[in-house]
C-alpha positions as CSV (number, residue, x, y, z in Angstrom):
1,M,32.4,1.9,22.4
2,G,31.0,5.3,23.3
3,R,28.7,6.3,26.1
4,T,28.1,4.3,29.3
5,P,25.1,2.1,29.6
6,E,23.7,4.5,32.3
7,V,23.9,7.5,30.0
8,L,22.3,5.6,27.1
9,K,19.5,4.4,29.4
10,A,18.8,7.9,30.7
11,A,18.8,9.4,27.2
12,S,16.6,6.5,25.9
13,D,14.2,7.0,28.8
14,K,13.9,10.7,28.1
15,I,13.4,10.3,24.4
16,F,10.7,7.6,24.8
17,E,9.0,9.6,27.5
18,T,8.9,12.7,25.3
19,F,7.6,11.1,22.1
20,S,5.1,9.0,24.2
21,E,3.8,12.3,25.6
22,C,3.5,13.8,22.1
23,L,1.6,10.7,20.9
24,K,-0.7,10.5,23.9
25,P,-3.6,12.3,22.1
26,V,-3.4,9.8,19.2
27,F,-3.3,6.8,21.6
28,E,-6.4,8.2,23.3
29,R,-8.4,8.3,20.0
30,R,-7.2,5.2,18.0
31,W,-5.4,1.9,18.2
32,M,-1.6,2.4,17.7
33,S,1.7,0.8,18.4
34,A,5.0,2.6,18.7
35,G,8.5,1.3,19.3
36,F,11.9,2.9,19.9
37,E,15.5,1.6,20.0
38,M,18.6,3.6,20.6
39,I,21.8,2.4,19.0
40,E,25.2,4.0,18.7
41,L,26.8,4.3,15.3
42,H,30.1,2.4,15.0
43,P,33.0,4.9,15.4
44,E,34.9,3.5,12.4
45,R,32.1,2.4,10.1
46,N,29.9,5.4,10.4
47,Y,29.9,7.4,7.1
48,R,28.2,10.7,6.6
49,M,28.0,13.3,3.8
50,N,26.2,16.6,4.0
51,N,26.4,20.2,2.7
52,I,24.3,21.8,5.4
53,H,27.2,23.7,7.0
54,K,28.2,25.2,3.6
55,K,24.6,26.2,2.9
56,L,24.2,27.9,6.3
57,A,27.5,29.7,5.9
58,D,26.4,30.9,2.4
59,K,23.2,32.4,3.9
60,A,25.2,34.4,6.5
């Protein structure tokens, strides 16, 4: 589909490492469980709608 397994693994590792570090103070104070899964959206069945670009352009 999209990115190689190696690229996905590296990105997943970095994201999990980052949010684990952010949650470390919470883990040290109370019981908690956190999970993470990275998936790629299907290139043909991925639908989006937004108006953010227009809003940002209107502010400029």
